[in-house]
C-alpha positions in Angstrom: -71.7 52.1 3.9 -68.4 53.8 4.5 -67.2 51.1 6.9 -68.3 48.3 4.6 -66.6 49.8 1.5 -63.4 50.5 3.4 -63.5 46.9 5.0 -63.9 45.4 1.5 -61.0 47.5 0.2 -58.7 46.6 3.1 -59.6 42.9 2.8 -58.8 43.1 -0.9 -55.6 44.9 -0.2 -54.4 42.3 2.3 -55.2 39.4 -0.1 -53.6 41.4 -2.9 -56.8 41.3 -5.0 -55.9 44.4 -7.0 -58.9 44.0 -9.4 -61.3 44.1 -6.4 -59.4 47.2 -5.0 -59.9 49.0 -8.3 -63.5 48.0 -8.7 -64.3 49.5 -5.2 -62.9 52.9 -6.4 -65.2 55.3 -8.3 -62.2 57.3 -9.5 -58.6 57.9 -8.9 -56.3 60.6 -10.1 -52.6 61.3 -10.1 -52.0 64.7 -8.5 -48.3 64.8 -8.8 -45.2 63.0 -10.0 -41.8 63.6 -8.4 -39.1 62.3 -10.8 -36.2 64.3 -9.4 -34.5 61.0 -8.5 -35.1 58.7 -11.5 -34.2 55.6 -9.4 -37.1 56.3 -7.1 -40.1 58.1 -8.6 -42.9 59.2 -6.2 -46.5 59.4 -7.6 -49.2 60.9 -5.4 -52.8 59.9 -6.1 -56.3 60.6 -4.7 -58.8 57.9 -4.6 -62.5 58.7 -4.6 -65.4 56.5 -3.5 -69.1 57.2 -3.7 -69.2 58.5 -0.2 -65.6 59.6 0.6 -62.3 60.8 -0.8 -59.0 59.7 0.6 -56.2 62.3 1.0 -53.2 62.1 -1.4 -51.3 58.9 -1.0 -47.7 58.5 -2.2 -46.7 55.5 -4.2 -43.0 54.8 -4.9 -41.6 53.2 -8.0 -38.1 52.0 -7.6 -35.8 51.3 -10.6 -34.2 47.9 -9.9 -32.8 45.2 -12.1 -33.6 47.3 -15.3 -37.2 48.0 -14.6 -39.5 49.9 -12.3 -41.1 48.0 -9.3 -43.9 49.4 -7.1 -42.7 49.5 -3.4 -45.4 48.0 -1.2 -45.8 49.5 2.2 -48.7 49.7 4.7 -50.5 53.0 4.6 -52.6 54.2 7.6 -55.2 56.9 6.7 -56.9 58.5 9.6 -60.5 58.9 8.5 -62.1 59.7 11.9 -63.7 63.1 11.5 -63.4 64.0 15.2 -59.7 63.1 15.4 -57.1 66.0 15.4 -55.2 64.0 12.8 -58.2 63.6 10.5 -57.1 62.8 6.9 -53.4 62.4 7.8 -51.4 59.6 6.2 -48.7 57.5 7.8 -46.4 55.1 6.0 -44.7 52.0 7.3 -41.3 51.1 5.8 -41.0 50.3 2.1 -40.4 46.8 0.7 -40.3 46.0 -3.0 -42.8 43.7 -4.4 -41.6 42.4 -7.7 -44.9 40.4 -8.2 -46.9 43.5 -8.8 -45.1 44.5 -12.0 -47.2 42.1 -14.0 -50.3 44.0 -13.0 -49.0 47.1 -14.6 -47.7 45.6 -17.8 -50.4 45.4 -20.5 
């Protein structure tokens, strides 16, 4: 079950099917907002699924061209319980994805 849920989520993520990504999540909550630098706000969130909870993941909103844009980056979460790095999060370099802003405007 865990593998199939995670695989579906990752496939949705790679194809940028954000509605599918949200539908696979039972719950998410924002655990912190760091707005010390208004040009680059960092939001940390935890996503819960029926059978697992991911550790906090940081999302960056960069202020560019007069509006905030979500910076997309690959995130690797180690969910192997026997691993010494279990529940650690690694981030690949940021890149701004201006196409996402429409998903957050309502």
